[in-house]
N, C-alpha and C positions, 0 to 999 in steps of 0.2 A: 565690816572693816572700815576704818576711817583713815583717810589720807589727808595730809595737810599740804596745801599748795602755797608756794611763795609768790606773792604779787608785788609788783613795784608800785610806787606812789602814784605814778601817772595812770596806771590801770585802775587803781582804786578810785582816783578822782573822777575818771570817766564813768565808772560804774555808779558812783554816788549821784552824778548828774543825770543818770538814767539812760546813758548812751551804751551802745553795744561795743564790745571790744573783740576784734578778730585776732586770733593768734594760734599758737601751738603749745601743747603740753608735752613736756619731755622730762626725763629723769636726769638730774645733774650727775656727771661722771664721778666727780670728786666727793660730793656730800651724800649722794644717793637720794636726795629729796626731789620731789616732783615740783617743777617750776613752770611758770607760764610765761611765754615770751610773746608779747604783742607784735603784730605785724606793723611795720612802719610804712603805711600807705600814704602816698602823696595825693592831695586833692586834685581833681581834674579842673584845670583852668581853661575855660572856653571863652573865645572872643565873642563879644556881643554882636548881634546883627545890626547892620548900619541901615537906618531909615533912608530910602531913596526918595519917597514922596508919600505924603499923607493924602489919601483919596477920600471923597465924600462918604463912601460906604466901607472903607477899609484902609489898607496900606500896601506899599511895595517895599520890601526889605531885601538886603543883600547880605548873605553870609559868605564864608570862605569858599564853599562849594556850590551854593545854590542861590537862585533868585526866587523870592517868596512873594506871592500875591495873596492877599486875604481880602475877602469881601463878605459882609454880613448885612442882610436885607430883612426888613420887617415883613412878617407873613400877611399882615392885614392890608397890604396895598394891592394884593392880587398877583396871580401867576404871570399874566401878560406884562404887567409893569415891572415885575421882578426880572423877567427875561430881558426887557429893554435896559433896565439899570445895570444888569450884569454885562451886557454888551458895552454900555458906556464906561463901566468900571474897567473892563478889560482894555478898551481903547485908550483910556487915560493912563493905565499901567504901561502899555506899550509906548506911548508918547513919553512917559517919565523915563523909561529905559533908553529911548533914543536921545533924550536930552542929556542923560547921564553920560552916555558914550561921547556925545559931542563936546561936553564940558571937559571930560577927562582927557580927550585927545587934542584939544586946542590949547 
């Protein structure tokens, strides 16, 4: 059994580009033909994280809900030195947050 499905030009254009199209198949009440209706999804618009301070081994960023601290250290400097650098990185991140609070409220 073969069924023919009516597709709009927008759906065909997305399929030609290799993109997926989410939607629903249903039978039209008046014509009896099977038609495809694409969902009209809105893209998620997310605010970018704001850089608070660039650290020597990472960064401190602020999003709407969180404070993010990132640190990346080379393995070849040894575990003891990495632990010391981690403490220094954390101390600098704390100082950056204190400075941000002082600047925002003054």
